[in-house]
N, C-alpha and C positions, 0 to 999 in steps of 0.2 A: 297643724301649725302650733308651735310651742308658745307659751305665754310667759316665758322667763323674762325677767326684767333686770338686765344687767347694764352696767355703765356702757355708754357708747364709745367706741374708739373713733378717732378722727378719720374722716374720709380722705382717701388719696385723690385729691381733686386736681392735681397739677396740670395734667395733659402734657403731651409733647408739643411744646410751643412752636416747633418747626412747622407743624401743620398750618398754623395761622400766619406764617411768614409771607405767603402768597395767597392770592384769591381775594374775593369780596365777601366780607363777613359782617353780618348785622345781628343784633340781639336786643334784648330788653333787660334793664336793670331796675331795681328798686332804689330810689334816691331817698335817704332818710329825710323826714320832714317835708317831702315833696310828693313822692309817688313814683309811678312807673315812667321810665324814659326809654326812648329808642336810641340805641348806640351803634356806632361804627367802630370796628376794631381795625387799626392800621399800625403797622410797625410795632406791634406789641403794646400799643396804647389804646385806651378806650375813650371814645369821644361821644358826648351827648349831642345828638343831631335833632332833638325834638323841636327846636325852633324852626327847622326846615320840614320835617316830616314826623308828626307826633304819633303815628301808628304804623306798624309794619304793614297792615292792610292797605293803607294809602300808598306806601312805598311800592308795593307789588302791583299797583295799578299803573305805574310808570311803564312806558313801552320797553325801556331797558334800565331796570333798577340799578345794575352795576355801573352803567355809564353815568347815571344820575348821581350816584355816590362819589364817583371819581371827580365830579365837578364841584362838589361841596367844599366851601372854605371851612377849615377846621381850626378851632381855637385851642386853648389849653386842655390837656387831657383830664378827664375825671379821675382816672386811676389807671395803673398799669395792669395788664391782663393777668399776670401771675397772682397779684394781690386780689383781684376780683374773683378769680377761681377759688383761691383759698378761703375768701370770706363768704363763699356760697354754702359752706357747711354750717347749718344752723347751730350745731353743737359747739362750734369754735368761733362764732361770728362776733365781729366788732360792729355793733348796731349803728355806729357813727359813719360807717363806710358803705358804699353800694354793694349789692349782691345780685347774682343772676336770677332772672325769671325765665319762664318759657319764652322762646324768641318769636312768639306770635301773640296776637291780641283778639281782633274782631272776627277772625276767620272761623268758619265751621270746622270742627275736628271730626273727620271721617276716617274710616278704616275699611280696607278690603280684606276679606277672610278667605281662607282655604285656597290660597294662590300658589302653594307649593305641594307637589305630590306627596312628599314625606309627611308634612303636617296634615294633609288631607286624610291619610290613613289614621293618624292619631285622633282627628276629630271623630271619625267613625268609631274608633275604639272608645272614646269618651261616651258617645251615644249608646253603644252597646253595653258598656259597663254601668250605665245609669249613675255615673258619678262615683263609683266605687273603685279606687285604684288597685285593690287586691285582685280584681278580675281582669286587669288590663293585659297581662302577659298572655294568658290563654286566648283571649279574644283576638289579640294581635296576630298570634300564630295561625289561628283559624282563618282570619281575613286574608292573610298573605297566601295561604294555600288555596283558598277558594276563588279569589279574584284572578289569580293566575296571569296577571298582566303587569308590566312596568308602567305605572301610572304617569311617570315623568315623560314618557314618550308619546302620550296621548294629547293631542291638541284639543283644548276645550271647544265644544260645539261642532267638532268634526264628525264625519261619517263613522270613523272608528270609535269615537266616544259614544255615539248613539248605539252602535252594535254592542258595546260593553254594557250600556245601560239596559238594553233589552235582555241580555243574558243574566245580569244580576237581578233584575226584576223577577225573572223566571225562577231564580234560585232563592228568592226571598231575602236578598242581600242588599237591595237598593237602599240608599240613605239620602236624606236631605243634604248632607255634606258632599256626597258624590254629585248631587244635582248641581250645586254651585261650583264644585271643583272641576268637573269635566263637561258640564252642560254649557249652553250658550251664554247664560247670564251670570255675571259675577256677583258675589255677596259683597255689598257695600252697606255699612251700618254707621250710625252715629256713635263715635267713641266717647266724646265728652262735649261739654258745652263751651262756647267761646269764653275765654278768660279763665277757665277752670284748670288748665294743664299746669303742672309744676315743672320747674326747671332743674338744671344741673345742681346737684348738692342737696336738693330738697328730699324730705321723706316721701316715699311712695306707699300707698295704702292698699291693703287687702281687706275684703269684707271679713269681719271677725268670726263669722260662722263658717268660713271656708276652711277645709282641711286638705284640699288638693288643688294646688295652684302653681303658677310658674311665670317667669318673665318672658316677654316676647320681644327680642331685639329686631328692630326694623329700620329701614330707610323710609323717611317721610318726605313727601313732596310738598312744596309750597306753590299754590296755584292761584292765579288772579281770577277776577270775576268773569273774564271772557275765556277762561280755560287754558291760558298760557302757563306753562310750567316754568317758574323762574328760579328754582333752586331746591335744595334738599337739606335735611338735618337728620339726626338720629332720634329714635323714639323707643320707648318701652310701653307696649300695649299689654299692660298687666292683665293676666288671664286667670279666671277661676274655672278650673277644669271640672270640678264637681258640680257647680251650679249649672253650667252650660250642658254638661253631660246628662243631668237629670231631665232637662227639657230645653230645647232651643228657644222656647218662649221666655226663658230666663236670661236671654242674651244681655238685655239692658242691665240686669242686676249683676251679671258676670263681668260686664265691661265698664259700666259708667258708675263708678263710686268715687267718693272723695279721695283725691290725690292718686287716682289709679292711672293717670296718663302723664308720662314724663317726656319732655322734648328738650333737645339742645345738643351740645352746650350752646351753640350758636347756629344761625342759619347761613349756609354758604350759597351765594347767588351764582347763577350760571354766568360765566364770562370766558375769556380766552384760556383760563386755567382749569375750568371745571364745567362739565356738560352732562347732558342726559346719558351720553354713552358711558361716562364714569359711573353713573347710577346703575345702569344695566350691568356693569362689570363689578359692582361693589361686593366686597367680602366683609361681613359684619361679625365681629367677634363678641362673645359674651363670657364674662367671668362672674361667678357668684361665690363670695367668701362668707362663710358662716362663723358665728362666734363659737360654734362647736368644733371648729377646725375643718369642717367640710368645705371642699372646693369643687365647683362644677364649672367646666369649660365647654364651650360650643361655638359653632360658626354657622352662619346663614349666608349662602351664596346667591346673590341676585341672578347669577347666570342660570340658575335652575328654576326660576319663576315660570309658572305656566302661562301667565298672561302678561303681555307687555305693559309697562307703566302707562304709556299713552292710551292704550285701550281701557285701562282701569279708570283713568281720568275722564275719558269720554263716556264711560258708563256711569260716572258719578255726576258730571255737569254736562247738561245737554238741553234739548228743547223741552224736556219733561221736568227738569229740575235745575233751578238757578241758585247761585250763591253770590249775592251782590257785594258782600264783603270779602269774597274769596274763600278759599278752603285750604286745609292741609289734609293729605291723604297718606295714612299708613299703608304700606304696600304688602304687608304680610311677612311671614317668616318661615324659613325652612326648619327652624329649630323647634323640637318638641322633646323635652328631657325625659329619658327613661331610666336614668341612673338611680339605683337605690340609694336613699340617704340614711334610712334607719333599718327597718326590718327587710329581709330579702323579699322581693316581690312588691314592696310598698311604693317603689318609684320615687320620684323627686317631688318635694313640696317645700315651700319657703318656711323659714323660721324667723321670728322677730330678730331684728338686728342684722340680717343678711345685707351685705354690701353688693350691689349689682352694678357692674361696669360694662357698658356697651361701647364698642370702639370701632373705628375705621380709619385708615391712614389719611383719607381726604376729608373726613368730617369730625375728627377729634374723638373725645371720650365723654360719654354721658354717664355720670355716676350718681347713684341714689341709695339710700338706706331704707330697708323694709320695716314698716310698722302696720298697724291696722287703720282702716279708714276712719274709725271713730277716735283714734288717738293722734292722727296726723292733724296739722293745723287746719281748721275748718275754712272752707272757701267762703270768703266774705267780701272780696273785692270784685264786684260785678260791673255791669255796664253803667249803672247809675253812679257808682263810685268813680269810674273812669271819667265820665263826663264832668263830674264835680271837680276832680283833680285837674283835668285839662282846662276847665273854665277858670279855676283859681289861679292857674299859671299863665293864662292868656294864650292858650294853645288850641282852642277849639277850632279855629279856622284851618289850621294845618292838620287837624285830626282826620279830615275828610279829603283834603287835597294837598299834595306835596307842594311846598313853596319852592319855586325855581331858584337855583343858586344865583 
């Protein structure tokens, strides 16, 4: 990762506004001199609904959040959506106007790993390479020739998966990543702390000691405390391939760093225009544009996921583990970049100033600029700050229970 310090170019944050013309969209914004507010986007206008529901967590405890929002009386708009999107670039911001935050608050931020066969192979490559990208190509070729199976056709936990496990153990090729990729139990880990995720336009952070890393474009589910999936958004599960490749015990350092989780631009709730079937069919596009002129493009297709989203939610929230404030769940990615950026065989890694855009026709575009975790704005607004802000604004009552229209 380069440490060049050049002037930042403006982010292209506009989004295709037609995406937001239909559907039920909620988010969070920072209101200058006040703090965070829950907002509803309708007909291109952004409305503060905090007087009715002060946290997204409380909204998702409603039996039908989309129906609840349709019944809300709306006053004058805070701001128009195009202006809000543009003001979410910190390099171009008018501090007198609102800007976007991650569209969640009190929820636990969880992630499912190794849920796609292609990325499963890359996790094994990382493990075998011990974090050295120069060894990746040779290991990749060896694995493909020795596994001798199309992993995408294997149902996790099935008899066929067990047969392959026995064979690979005999060959000395079994891996902890294969265990969670094709075994009965999914990998589910804590990606970030509540209130720590950044939103559309914000800088995303890489550990400054990482030299092999990449974005992970994903669909992220919004789940209530009783396990009901109420909607989805886009997410960037920023990944440090060198840290995790050195040891799986470094997963927390590879995943949970300042500004290493991005969500947005808004949360789309399930209604008559958008459902879990749309999530299952989603195609998620990625574009990375570097200040060095490098462009990387990729796509992750949810049609190729090895485990159904409902199964992943049930493996996360059940009789053994509860989330009283709800959770969001990254579903994993098919995308694992192998394109050389600098020297042949060196593969892809981020450079400072990279602009990462993750997009889907039904969920909009999530755009962020890459920096290091020690240079990104430090996370300072936690639960105590939220309680103080809501108390000062007389909103503590509706922070836990949505007020009926």
